[in-house]
Steps between C-alpha positions, in 0.01 A plus 500: 500500500766753600709427191211620284494846661707789376669764707441870452879533536543325166537715188166577336413333173398711202133416565528621862668826407185621321275447802402779735537444876122450522509236224789318669304504825192358329707230332659404832158490668371278218794263549441484876130425459579233239755335731259500795224357281722207405682433829412487867651807669589294807716275282666782306596685819599203718875559474467874560282452808741241640795735451308786662419289806856362517619859534319530834624162622858606425436832675378343826743206502813581297702223668227238455499402868127519576263209455302511174178572689650792697669637188166493314320665792755781522515539121121542492528781756782660301283481186207659683730774633621564144146547368397706802800726439387541137145583614631762744715661231201501264277665761762769563536564126122530458485745791780709346314493170177621661687781676665622180166483313329703772778762508471558125123566519 
């Protein structure tokens, strides 16, 4: 599956050079919908999800000394902390955005 994808870092082909950014976006969206229509998203993202979760296990137990159950428990809390940190940053950014919108009015 991954071998079929192309990277935006690759040089553009002559057909791609004539497309506007909006057309490239539509073509990419079409490709994503086609892929998800043909394949189960859980299967196509299995490796990525495993790598993402392994990041938290390595964070909480870099020396691999904890039992697997304790490592998983701590990794789950580290994952939840990560997403809570993102939610807090998002809330702060929205508040800043509301303040700057109100000041301009």
